[in-house]
RODO-2510 file (C-alpha; in nm, 4 decimals, decimal comma):
residues 577
     n   res          X          Y          Z
     1     x     1,2834     2,3741     3,6920
     2     x     1,5093     2,3541     3,4149
     3     x     1,8654     2,2250     3,4373
     4     x     1,9826     2,4884     3,1617
     5     x     2,0042     2,8619     3,1213
     6     x     1,8224     2,8518     2,7660
     7     x     1,7549     2,5068     2,6503
     8     x     1,4049     2,3740     2,7607
     9     x     1,3138     2,7222     2,8651
    10     x     1,0727     2,9658     2,6911
    11     x     1,2378     3,2045     2,4765
    12     x     1,1325     3,4353     2,1803
    13     x     1,1920     3,3091     1,8494
    14     x     1,4973     3,5062     1,6184
    15     x     1,2509     3,5683     1,3681
    16     x     0,9972     3,6486     1,5656
    17     x     0,9533     4,0293     1,5344
    18     x     1,0384     4,0496     1,1725
    19     x     0,7644     3,7593     1,0835
    20     x     0,5155     4,0092     1,2852
    21     x     0,5658     4,3549     1,1571
    22     x     0,6082     4,1882     0,7871
    23     x     0,9437     4,2694     0,7415
    24     x     1,0878     3,9253     0,6861
    25     x     1,1896     3,8648     0,3509
    26     x     1,1006     3,5382     0,1195
    27     x     1,2095     3,4626    -0,2229
    28     x     0,9892     3,7363    -0,3918
    29     x     1,2133     4,0027    -0,1962
    30     x     1,4946     3,9398    -0,4103
    31     x     1,4619     4,1511    -0,7306
    32     x     1,7951     4,1582    -0,9248
    33     x     1,9018     4,4437    -1,1932
    34     x     1,7172     4,3507    -1,5248
    35     x     1,4995     4,0974    -1,3787
    36     x     1,2924     3,8933    -1,6299
    37     x     0,9767     3,6964    -1,5308
    38     x     0,8311     3,3731    -1,6384
    39     x     0,4889     3,2058    -1,6750
    40     x     0,4131     2,8117    -1,7522
    41     x     0,1508     2,7098    -2,0514
    42     x     0,0178     2,4069    -1,8792
    43     x    -0,2164     2,1100    -2,0189
    44     x    -0,5881     2,0805    -1,9905
    45     x    -0,5586     1,6999    -2,0390
    46     x    -0,4242     1,4275    -1,7919
    47     x    -0,2756     1,2212    -2,0665
    48     x    -0,2818     1,3151    -2,4820
    49     x     0,0138     1,3317    -2,7331
    50     x     0,1241     1,6652    -2,7973
    51     x     0,1071     1,7070    -3,1469
    52     x     0,1784     2,0658    -3,2750
    53     x     0,2787     2,4049    -3,0511
    54     x     0,2799     2,7518    -3,2727
    55     x     0,4167     2,9934    -3,0775
    56     x     0,4431     3,2673    -3,3440
    57     x     0,1915     3,5310    -3,2018
    58     x     0,3177     3,4513    -2,8877
    59     x     0,7105     3,5865    -2,9890
    60     x     0,5092     3,8842    -3,1490
    61     x     0,3661     4,0047    -2,8623
    62     x     0,4910     4,3263    -2,6291
    63     x     0,7565     4,2565    -2,3888
    64     x     0,8165     3,8902    -2,4473
    65     x     1,1473     3,8123    -2,4675
    66     x     1,1317     3,4323    -2,5698
    67     x     0,8964     3,1265    -2,5629
    68     x     1,0366     2,8023    -2,4998
    69     x     0,8390     2,4055    -2,5634
    70     x     0,9826     2,0843    -2,4552
    71     x     1,0802     2,0394    -2,8443
    72     x     1,3730     2,3118    -2,6939
    73     x     1,5013     2,1306    -2,3815
    74     x     1,6499     1,7986    -2,4414
    75     x     1,7355     1,5377    -2,1527
    76     x     1,5220     1,4730    -1,7928
    77     x     1,5264     1,5565    -1,5110
    78     x     1,5128     1,3765    -1,1746
    79     x     1,6326     1,2855    -0,8088
    80     x     1,6169     0,8747    -0,8555
    81     x     1,4899     0,7574    -1,2086
    82     x     1,5513     1,0549    -1,4510
    83     x     1,1939     1,0403    -1,6481
    84     x     1,0480     1,4205    -1,6141
    85     x     1,1557     1,6749    -1,8934
    86     x     1,1351     2,0416    -1,7804
    87     x     0,8882     2,1173    -2,0508
    88     x     0,6598     1,8294    -2,1684
    89     x     0,7870     1,6813    -2,4856
    90     x     0,5895     1,4738    -2,7385
    91     x     0,3583     1,3455    -2,4727
    92     x     0,1220     1,5131    -2,1655
    93     x     0,1283     1,2803    -1,8567
    94     x    -0,0825     1,4951    -1,5941
    95     x    -0,3219     1,7650    -1,5685
    96     x    -0,1459     2,1273    -1,5762
    97     x     0,2006     1,9130    -1,7171
    98     x     0,3709     2,3358    -1,8519
    99     x     0,4014     2,2342    -2,1991
   100     x     0,5493     2,6219    -2,2924
   101     x     0,7026     2,8942    -2,0799
   102     x     0,6754     3,2679    -2,1355
   103     x     0,9474     3,4917    -2,0726
   104     x     0,8439     3,8511    -2,1010
   105     x     0,9607     4,2079    -1,8940
   106     x     0,6741     4,1449    -1,6442
   107     x     0,4756     3,8628    -1,5070
   108     x     0,1761     4,0432    -1,6674
   109     x     0,2610     4,0122    -2,0408
   110     x     0,4203     3,7159    -2,0101
   111     x     0,0904     3,5904    -1,8883
   112     x    -0,0900     3,7795    -2,1709
   113     x     0,1094     3,5969    -2,4165
   114     x     0,0138     3,1998    -2,3034
   115     x    -0,3334     3,2918    -2,4615
   116     x    -0,1472     3,3479    -2,8057
   117     x     0,0344     2,9856    -2,8015
   118     x    -0,1804     2,7589    -3,0265
   119     x    -0,1258     2,4076    -2,8735
   120     x    -0,2996     2,0646    -3,0649
   121     x    -0,3601     1,7831    -2,8245
   122     x    -0,4760     1,4273    -2,9260
   123     x    -0,6316     1,3166    -2,5956
   124     x    -0,5312     0,9500    -2,4568
   125     x    -0,7557     0,6890    -2,2131
   126     x    -0,6771     0,8203    -1,8357
   127     x    -0,5487     0,6002    -1,5750
   128     x    -0,6473     0,7188    -1,2121
   129     x    -0,5505     0,4746    -0,9759
   130     x    -0,2577     0,2091    -0,9477
   131     x    -0,5689    -0,0935    -0,9835
   132     x    -0,6363     0,0687    -1,3283
   133     x    -0,2761     0,1228    -1,3911
   134     x    -0,1695    -0,2358    -1,3389
   135     x    -0,4458    -0,3908    -1,6009
   136     x    -0,3723    -0,6024    -1,8716
   137     x    -0,5036    -0,3392    -2,0966
   138     x    -0,3890    -0,0126    -1,9240
   139     x    -0,2428     0,2547    -2,1475
   140     x     0,1412     0,3468    -2,0886
   141     x     0,2510     0,6251    -1,9320
   142     x     0,6114     0,5816    -2,0344
   143     x     0,6517     0,4305    -2,3367
   144     x     1,0235     0,4603    -2,3434
   145     x     1,0795     0,3558    -1,9654
   146     x     1,4256     0,1523    -2,0597
   147     x     1,6042     0,4336    -2,1769
   148     x     1,5614     0,6224    -1,8418
   149     x     1,9161     0,6433    -1,6076
   150     x     1,8389     0,5341    -1,2665
   151     x     2,0163     0,4335    -0,9311
   152     x     2,1329     0,0997    -0,8748
   153     x     1,8677     0,0647    -0,5711
   154     x     1,5375     0,1756    -0,7929
   155     x     1,4185    -0,1380    -1,0644
   156     x     1,1787     0,0249    -1,2766
   157     x     1,0145    -0,2064    -1,5011
   158     x     0,9661    -0,1688    -1,9032
   159     x     0,7163    -0,2467    -2,0406
   160     x     0,4282    -0,1530    -1,7676
   161     x     0,3631     0,1301    -1,5453
   162     x     0,6128     0,0226    -1,2555
   163     x     0,8538     0,2850    -1,1685
   164     x     1,0161     0,0372    -0,8715
   165     x     0,9311    -0,2686    -0,7346
   166     x     1,0579    -0,3426    -0,3843
   167     x     1,0302    -0,7130    -0,2538
   168     x     1,0015    -0,8773     0,0893
   169     x     1,0596    -1,2199     0,1925
   170     x     1,1288    -1,3265     0,5496
   171     x     1,0329    -1,7426     0,6298
   172     x     0,7232    -1,8936     0,4754
   173     x     0,4343    -1,7128     0,4785
   174     x     0,2358    -1,9291     0,2370
   175     x     0,2618    -2,2136     0,4549
   176     x     0,2412    -2,0269     0,7642
   177     x    -0,1193    -1,9193     0,7144
   178     x    -0,2351    -2,2933     0,7032
   179     x    -0,1958    -2,3180     1,0636
   180     x    -0,3255    -1,9782     1,2093
   181     x    -0,6002    -1,9934     1,3906
   182     x    -0,7344    -1,6552     1,2739
   183     x    -0,6674    -1,5096     0,9914
   184     x    -0,7978    -1,0923     0,8482
   185     x    -0,7900    -0,9931     0,5167
   186     x    -0,8522    -0,5987     0,4583
   187     x    -0,8123    -0,3100     0,1586
   188     x    -0,7328     0,0640     0,2547
   189     x    -0,6794     0,3165     0,0036
   190     x    -0,5408     0,6949     0,0575
   191     x    -0,5633     0,9772    -0,2382
   192     x    -0,3129     1,1668    -0,3400
   193     x    -0,3172     1,5038    -0,1715
   194     x    -0,1032     1,8442    -0,1740
   195     x     0,1047     2,0155     0,0720
   196     x    -0,0387     2,3438     0,1101
   197     x     0,2544     2,5620     0,1883
   198     x     0,1751     2,8639     0,2709
   199     x     0,4781     2,9997     0,0228
   200     x     0,4282     2,8735    -0,3159
   201     x     0,7325     2,7206    -0,4882
   202     x     0,9305     3,0168    -0,6625
   203     x     1,2996     3,0188    -0,8048
   204     x     1,5255     3,2759    -0,9631
   205     x     1,7983     3,2097    -1,1834
   206     x     2,0788     3,4148    -1,3310
   207     x     2,3996     3,2788    -1,5427
   208     x     2,7345     3,5416    -1,4600
   209     x     2,9693     3,6377    -1,6661
   210     x     3,2272     3,3892    -1,5296
   211     x     2,9785     3,1540    -1,6167
   212     x     2,8538     3,1171    -1,2268
   213     x     2,5235     2,9576    -1,1936
   214     x     2,3227     3,1742    -0,9709
   215     x     1,9783     2,9882    -0,8157
   216     x     1,7439     3,1439    -0,5767
   217     x     1,5304     2,9044    -0,4675
   218     x     1,2260     2,8052    -0,2178
   219     x     1,4275     2,4572    -0,1709
   220     x     1,4513     2,2597     0,1566
   221     x     1,7609     2,1118     0,0026
   222     x     1,9694     2,3300    -0,2147
   223     x     2,2431     2,0877    -0,1805
   224     x     2,0773     1,8208    -0,3577
   225     x     1,9167     2,1150    -0,6226
   226     x     2,3007     2,2051    -0,7178
   227     x     2,3999     1,7907    -0,7556
   228     x     2,1015     1,7101    -0,9653
   229     x     2,2110     2,0575    -1,1807
   230     x     2,5470     1,9751    -1,2447
   231     x     2,4422     1,5849    -1,2873
   232     x     2,1748     1,7117    -1,5601
   233     x     2,3612     1,9774    -1,7425
   234     x     2,7042     1,9141    -1,7055
   235     x     2,7819     2,1677    -1,4936
   236     x     3,0824     2,1809    -1,2019
   237     x     2,9041     2,1969    -0,8613
   238     x     3,1391     2,4333    -0,7502
   239     x     3,0031     2,7003    -1,0503
   240     x     2,6532     2,6511    -0,9111
   241     x     2,5232     2,8889    -0,6048
   242     x     2,1987     2,7582    -0,4882
   243     x     2,0292     3,0865    -0,2228
   244     x     1,7345     2,9784    -0,0269
   245     x     1,5911     3,2340     0,2058
   246     x     1,3982     3,1213     0,5315
   247     x     1,0801     2,9370     0,3431
   248     x     0,7047     2,9841     0,3928
   249     x     0,6286     2,6282     0,4780
   250     x     0,7857     2,2672     0,2848
   251     x     0,6141     1,9675     0,4684
   252     x     0,8612     1,7344     0,2465
   253     x     0,6913     1,9398    -0,0725
   254     x     1,0361     2,1295    -0,1400
   255     x     1,2583     1,8421    -0,0859
   256     x     1,3840     1,7742    -0,4296
   257     x     1,4205     1,9671    -0,7460
   258     x     1,1479     2,1153    -0,9214
   259     x     1,1080     2,4749    -1,0677
   260     x     1,5454     2,5503    -1,0815
   261     x     1,6249     2,3740    -1,3421
   262     x     1,3576     2,5111    -1,5806
   263     x     1,4715     2,8595    -1,4644
   264     x     1,8389     2,8033    -1,5039
   265     x     1,7185     2,6964    -1,8394
   266     x     1,4825     3,0112    -1,9377
   267     x     1,7786     3,2394    -1,8017
   268     x     2,0262     3,0076    -2,0599
   269     x     1,7465     3,1142    -2,3237
   270     x     1,8063     3,5105    -2,2811
   271     x     2,1628     3,5282    -2,2580
   272     x     2,1601     3,4691    -1,8654
   273     x     1,9505     3,7414    -1,7374
   274     x     1,7879     3,6538    -1,4580
   275     x     1,4814     3,5157    -1,4882
   276     x     1,2058     3,4736    -1,2204
   277     x     0,9591     3,1618    -1,2323
   278     x     0,6857     3,1210    -0,9385
   279     x     0,3626     2,8991    -0,9097
   280     x     0,0457     3,0105    -0,9198
   281     x    -0,1414     2,8178    -0,6059
   282     x    -0,3429     2,6431    -0,8895
   283     x     0,0075     2,5720    -1,0461
   284     x     0,1405     2,4538    -0,7183
   285     x    -0,1188     2,2437    -0,6622
   286     x    -0,1066     2,0474    -1,0202
   287     x     0,2006     2,1703    -1,1743
   288     x     0,4489     2,0965    -0,9065
   289     x     0,4403     1,7818    -0,6673
   290     x     0,2078     1,6702    -0,3824
   291     x     0,1783     1,3334    -0,1686
   292     x     0,1632     0,9635    -0,3303
   293     x    -0,1570     0,8083    -0,3021
   294     x    -0,1634     0,4441    -0,1416
   295     x    -0,3878     0,1510    -0,1967
   296     x    -0,2934    -0,1182     0,0717
   297     x    -0,3830    -0,4977     0,0528
   298     x    -0,3103    -0,6876     0,3879
   299     x    -0,3800    -1,0009     0,5306
   300     x    -0,2425    -1,0987     0,8396
   301     x    -0,2610    -1,4620     1,0942
   302     x    -0,1860    -1,5111     1,4014
   303     x    -0,1511    -1,8304     1,6468
   304     x    -0,4327    -1,9172     1,8898
   305     x    -0,2844    -1,7684     2,1701
   306     x    -0,2473    -1,3954     2,0013
   307     x     0,1057    -1,4877     1,8782
   308     x     0,1515    -1,2979     1,4813
   309     x     0,2572    -1,5880     1,2326
   310     x     0,2365    -1,4534     0,9067
   311     x     0,1328    -1,1628     0,6601
   312     x     0,1049    -1,1382     0,3023
   313     x     0,0970    -0,7247     0,2265
   314     x     0,0642    -0,5570    -0,0948
   315     x     0,1357    -0,1577    -0,1362
   316     x     0,0373     0,0419    -0,4441
   317     x     0,2008     0,3819    -0,4227
   318     x     0,0566     0,6199    -0,6393
   319     x     0,3527     0,8238    -0,7791
   320     x     0,1224     1,0524    -0,9983
   321     x     0,2770     1,0991    -1,3961
   322     x     0,6556     1,0970    -1,2438
   323     x     0,8893     0,8871    -0,9809
   324     x     1,0092     1,1897    -0,8246
   325     x     1,0221     1,0583    -0,4029
   326     x     0,7927     0,8579    -0,4756
   327     x     1,0045     0,5144    -0,6076
   328     x     1,2015     0,5603    -0,2346
   329     x     0,8630     0,6095    -0,0276
   330     x     0,7651     0,2421    -0,1445
   331     x     1,0845     0,1219    -0,0953
   332     x     1,1021     0,2486     0,2181
   333     x     0,7562     0,1605     0,2613
   334     x     0,8960    -0,2085     0,2035
   335     x     1,1219    -0,2329     0,4687
   336     x     0,8786    -0,0948     0,6920
   337     x     0,5723    -0,3147     0,5929
   338     x     0,4717    -0,4493     0,9180
   339     x     0,5055    -0,2047     1,1683
   340     x     0,7258    -0,2909     1,4842
   341     x     0,6135    -0,6216     1,5430
   342     x     0,7521    -0,9592     1,5269
   343     x     0,6115    -1,1623     1,2466
   344     x     0,8163    -1,4549     1,1349
   345     x     0,6599    -1,4665     0,8295
   346     x     0,6716    -1,2095     0,6089
   347     x     0,5479    -1,1722     0,1829
   348     x     0,5292    -0,8267     0,0779
   349     x     0,5653    -0,6587    -0,2229
   350     x     0,5762    -0,2686    -0,2550
   351     x     0,5365    -0,1202    -0,6184
   352     x     0,5996     0,2798    -0,7227
   353     x     0,3248     0,2883    -0,9837
   354     x     0,2597     0,5664    -1,2537
   355     x    -0,0273     0,7344    -1,3069
   356     x    -0,2306     1,0334    -1,4857
   357     x    -0,2517     1,2357    -1,1398
   358     x    -0,0045     1,5175    -1,0912
   359     x     0,3089     1,3574    -0,9607
   360     x     0,4457     1,2768    -0,5991
   361     x     0,7152     1,3780    -0,3866
   362     x     0,8154     1,3305    -0,0216
   363     x     0,5179     1,4336     0,2450
   364     x     0,5250     1,4657     0,6338
   365     x     0,6096     1,0959     0,7030
   366     x     0,7085     0,9858     0,3891
   367     x     0,4931     0,7400     0,3229
   368     x     0,4400     0,5752     0,6181
   369     x     0,1789     0,7318     0,7567
   370     x    -0,0504     0,5727     0,5485
   371     x     0,1157     0,2240     0,5538
   372     x     0,0605     0,2201     0,9441
   373     x    -0,3061     0,3359     0,9284
   374     x    -0,3571    -0,0099     0,7041
   375     x    -0,1298    -0,2317     0,9589
   376     x    -0,2488    -0,0398     1,2757
   377     x    -0,6353    -0,0887     1,1573
   378     x    -0,5766    -0,4839     1,0342
   379     x    -0,4266    -0,5472     1,3661
   380     x    -0,7288    -0,4094     1,5376
   381     x    -0,9668    -0,6252     1,2918
   382     x    -0,7460    -0,9133     1,4164
   383     x    -0,7043    -0,8675     1,7352
   384     x    -1,0954    -0,8433     1,7550
   385     x    -1,1084    -1,1877     1,5827
   386     x    -0,8737    -1,3732     1,7871
   387     x    -1,1123    -1,2124     2,0920
   388     x    -0,7834    -1,0236     2,2424
   389     x    -0,7481    -0,6945     2,4009
   390     x    -0,5903    -0,4389     2,1170
   391     x    -0,3220    -0,3431     2,3408
   392     x    -0,2565    -0,7045     2,4749
   393     x    -0,2229    -0,8041     2,1254
   394     x    -0,0004    -0,5585     2,0833
   395     x     0,2046    -0,6062     2,4130
   396     x     0,2614    -0,9653     2,2754
   397     x     0,3411    -0,9088     1,9115
   398     x     0,5664    -0,5576     2,0037
   399     x     0,9423    -0,6364     1,8279
   400     x     1,1948    -0,6448     2,1249
   401     x     1,6100    -0,6775     2,0692
   402     x     1,6745    -1,0393     1,9385
   403     x     1,3818    -1,0284     1,7067
   404     x     1,4511    -0,9102     1,3635
   405     x     1,2429    -0,7280     1,1001
   406     x     1,1235    -0,7951     0,7735
   407     x     1,4323    -0,7979     0,5987
   408     x     1,5759    -0,9967     0,8586
   409     x     1,7888    -0,7400     1,0493
   410     x     1,8141    -0,8329     1,4020
   411     x     1,6852    -0,5424     1,6909
   412     x     1,9116    -0,4675     1,9405
   413     x     1,9378    -0,2745     2,2419
   414     x     1,9378     0,0469     2,0364
   415     x     1,5776    -0,0516     1,9369
   416     x     1,4436     0,0491     2,2612
   417     x     1,1771    -0,1039     2,4358
   418     x     0,8251    -0,0675     2,2715
   419     x     0,6900    -0,3217     2,5070
   420     x     0,7669    -0,0680     2,8040
   421     x     0,6843     0,2508     2,6275
   422     x     0,2979     0,0408     2,6107
   423     x     0,2829    -0,0599     2,9145
   424     x     0,3328     0,3209     3,0251
   425     x     0,0990     0,4425     2,7797
   426     x    -0,1410     0,2050     2,8840
   427     x    -0,1448     0,3386     3,2438
   428     x    -0,1595     0,6743     3,1558
   429     x    -0,4610     0,6337     2,9340
   430     x    -0,6223     0,4300     3,2267
   431     x    -0,6766     0,1411     2,9391
   432     x    -0,8213    -0,0801     3,1931
   433     x    -1,0650     0,1757     3,2312
   434     x    -1,2186     0,0741     2,9230
   435     x    -1,2371     0,2479     2,5514
   436     x    -1,5073     0,4245     2,5901
   437     x    -1,6442     0,6268     2,8246
   438     x    -1,9369     0,8452     2,8597
   439     x    -1,9038     1,2209     2,9639
   440     x    -2,1614     1,3594     3,1809
   441     x    -2,2108     1,6718     2,8985
   442     x    -2,3001     1,4249     2,6611
   443     x    -1,9705     1,3744     2,4955
   444     x    -1,8126     0,9898     2,3946
   445     x    -1,4228     0,9750     2,5273
   446     x    -1,2832     0,7081     2,3174
   447     x    -0,9193     0,5418     2,3460
   448     x    -0,7813     0,3673     2,0591
   449     x    -0,3840     0,2357     2,0324
   450     x    -0,1611     0,1932     1,7209
   451     x     0,2394     0,1674     1,7500
   452     x     0,4454     0,3210     1,4734
   453     x     0,8328     0,3077     1,3538
   454     x     0,9909     0,4601     1,0452
   455     x     1,2284     0,2823     0,7885
   456     x     1,5912     0,4607     0,6808
   457     x     1,4933     0,6004     0,3342
   458     x     1,8333     0,8649     0,3328
   459     x     2,1238     0,8824     0,1736
   460     x     2,4493     0,8337     0,3180
   461     x     2,5837     1,1626     0,2950
   462     x     2,2858     1,2917     0,4947
   463     x     2,5484     1,4837     0,6938
   464     x     2,5683     1,8294     0,8594
   465     x     2,7907     2,1226     0,9748
   466     x     2,8123     2,3967     1,1526
   467     x     3,0654     2,6945     1,0833
   468     x     3,1647     2,9593     1,3747
   469     x     3,3206     3,2867     1,3655
   470     x     3,3532     3,5851     1,6310
   471     x     3,3168     3,9311     1,6018
   472     x     3,5481     4,2148     1,8338
   473     x     3,2399     4,2594     2,0907
   474     x     3,2249     3,8546     2,1948
   475     x     2,9545     3,7943     2,0011
   476     x     2,9223     3,5086     1,7697
   477     x     2,8265     3,4375     1,3905
   478     x     2,6327     3,0865     1,3165
   479     x     2,6792     2,9382     0,9382
   480     x     2,5205     2,6353     0,8645
   481     x     2,3025     2,4622     0,6118
   482     x     2,0163     2,4116     0,7550
   483     x     1,6726     2,5618     0,5986
   484     x     1,4079     2,8017     0,8263
   485     x     1,0930     2,6532     0,6812
   486     x     0,8577     2,8092     1,0275
   487     x     0,9625     2,5380     1,2574
   488     x     1,2233     2,7357     1,4535
   489     x     1,5707     2,5979     1,4182
   490     x     1,7743     2,8869     1,3965
   491     x     1,6307     3,0112     1,7553
   492     x     1,6655     2,6700     1,8851
   493     x     2,0763     2,6137     1,7253
   494     x     2,1041     2,9846     1,9141
   495     x     2,0098     2,8129     2,2365
   496     x     2,2409     2,5840     2,2227
   497     x     2,4847     2,7517     2,1623
   498     x     2,4171     3,0317     2,4096
   499     x     2,4180     2,6966     2,6807
   500     x     2,7751     2,6048     2,5306
   501     x     2,9228     2,9712     2,5596
   502     x     2,7440     3,0565     2,8604
   503     x     2,5972     3,3953     2,7043
   504     x     2,2391     3,5167     2,5991
   505     x     2,0916     3,3607     2,2709
   506     x     2,0766     3,6844     2,1570
   507     x     2,4273     3,7135     2,1328
   508     x     2,4409     3,4574     1,8427
   509     x     2,4022     3,6297     1,4742
   510     x     2,2608     3,3303     1,2455
   511     x     2,2724     3,3730     0,8938
   512     x     1,8861     3,3279     0,7366
   513     x     1,9940     3,2572     0,3597
   514     x     2,1637     2,9526     0,2890
   515     x     2,4270     2,9654     0,0297
   516     x     2,5643     2,6491    -0,1421
   517     x     2,9090     2,8117    -0,2045
   518     x     2,9891     2,9153     0,1428
   519     x     2,7565     2,7191     0,3666
   520     x     2,9073     2,3680     0,5078
   521     x     2,7204     2,0950     0,3397
   522     x     2,3645     1,9598     0,4391
   523     x     2,1671     1,6788     0,2629
   524     x     1,8408     1,8515     0,3301
   525     x     1,5919     2,0008     0,6184
   526     x     1,3970     1,7218     0,6307
   527     x     1,2895     1,3546     0,7961
   528     x     1,3079     1,5318     1,1314
   529     x     1,6882     1,5901     1,1940
   530     x     1,8174     1,9108     1,1302
   531     x     1,7791     1,9589     1,5276
   532     x     1,9441     1,6297     1,5296
   533     x     2,2292     1,6738     1,3452
   534     x     2,3547     1,9962     1,3190
   535     x     2,2674     2,0417     1,6756
   536     x     2,5367     1,7872     1,7641
   537     x     2,7977     1,9525     1,4556
   538     x     2,7176     2,3105     1,6620
   539     x     2,7994     2,1138     1,9580
   540     x     3,1037     2,0072     1,8465
   541     x     3,2597     2,3279     1,7097
   542     x     3,1363     2,5092     2,0200
   543     x     3,3405     2,2637     2,2148
   544     x     3,6265     2,3552     1,9235
   545     x     3,5766     2,6932     1,9737
   546     x     3,6464     2,6845     2,3357
   547     x     3,9387     2,4629     2,3339
   548     x     4,0998     2,7150     2,0407
   549     x     4,0069     3,0410     2,2704
   550     x     4,0978     2,9141     2,6246
   551     x     4,4630     2,8169     2,4360
   552     x     4,4896     3,1736     2,2786
   553     x     4,3996     3,3544     2,5615
   554     x     4,6648     3,1133     2,7939
   555     x     4,9059     3,2996     2,6387
   556     x     4,8136     3,6046     2,7121
   557     x     4,6848     3,5488     3,0936
   558     x     4,9566     3,3324     3,1328
   559     x     4,7628     3,0399     3,3044
   560     x     4,7127     2,6656     3,1459
   561     x     4,4377     2,6785     2,9261
   562     x     4,2580     2,4283     3,1863
   563     x     4,2662     2,6826     3,4274
   564     x     4,0304     2,8818     3,1910
   565     x     3,6042     2,9725     3,1158
   566     x     3,4304     3,0697     2,8652
   567     x     3,1271     3,2964     2,9127
   568     x     2,9392     3,6168     2,8709
   569     x     3,1402     3,6941     2,5913
   570     x     3,4759     3,6584     2,7416
   571     x     3,7312     3,3908     2,8309
   572     x     3,8180     3,4579     3,1811
   573     x     4,0196     3,2357     3,5206
   574     x     3,7410     3,0049     3,6595
   575     x     3,8100     3,1340     4,0026
   576     x     3,8054     3,4955     3,8876
   577     x     3,5258     3,5840     3,6644
***
């Protein structure tokens, strides 16, 4: 039985009835007066020179207000590396890359005008894997990489297809391999993929008469979008409102900036009128980002008694045509390169490589799922070659307090006890009964084991906040910057607040929309951080509110604040509820 009244118990979702009845409002439910619609013309080529675009016929089509190409839009946008034009300029780098945008009175009229745009391409050789991209004779995907702005932690290599390279060196792996009793090598690969969220990406932009830019977007990170828009277009952050309704799924794919910058430019082209840009399902898969691919080469060696001695690792992350989050994924993968094992000698290169695939962004696990599979498979191969049970092999090599990571950071008590965790799992799995068991109905039950850790990849401003206001009837309004993407965060926060204020979570009113102009700052709804970060902020806000309520009520009730209790929407004497 739960020790709490509302936490850890089944509680109806706050958004459940509206979703079940079809009344829940997503972005497409926002229809401002004078709304125009934009549709994108995309490239049928994965790699080509963009020789000419003739839009004359499209401009004369019914309902068309404007037709934009990359030549109308200077500059690039990027999270860590500014390599992506909002519309292709001079060159096509992936199939589905937008080359023109039509703005019209209706989406149907805009779509019809696309067929009236004439585009001349000169196809180029296509690069479809990191291995191909790194070949000596590979065509360059970004010829002007040296001109791109980037943050100091990202190190692009001009004259190549490498957007970022992170090197990890610990000990002397080359020498250590010479004394290893068992050595294995393995190559593992994963293709790029797509998030396939139910709701496709969309953005509506409007520029008000006072210069205020209002963006309604399907983003997991409205404050990141605001920051990047401000930097890209020299706007004051306080003049930008990014408003986000609950999302129909995200999975990391809506964590960066995508359609928002282009939507702003489209609105600017029609004197600030609201313009909506919505991805079709196909465009959401080829014009917007998916998941990184990975090619992993791993060499591991151990001593006769099964202790890992050396690791030589190379990760080639396929970022597609543009860097986006992929450069940070490859960086984080380098930090976590070995998995949670104590290896005294490590040599790892983790590269983010441009290809002509649609570009990649964050995806659940941030690249760690793929690298974990590669490392864990190599661990199994080495355990088998050394003649040691895979569970015992991991138990022997599990990293613990006092060991150092591949980056030579010491592990402390906060790391936890992976060895004890493994013992607990072994007992629960009844590992000693064997890894494979044939059931009476002919099926086979097999057991396996793997270990996982995740490297830090968040910025220093990955904060969260909560604001509480009280109504005359004792109910509470909760305002925060976290996005409801289907994970039930708003219900969980109501449960926490109900527990702290000792009243039914139904008495908590939560803003569904997040508006960066009025919500407390929140980095992003990502990285499994929201309940931890916003939940802690909410607990502190509730404690502060309780203190203020008791202090105010003590003046009325003529008693010390410490004699008072908050509950049921009231403040009362603890011994006289």
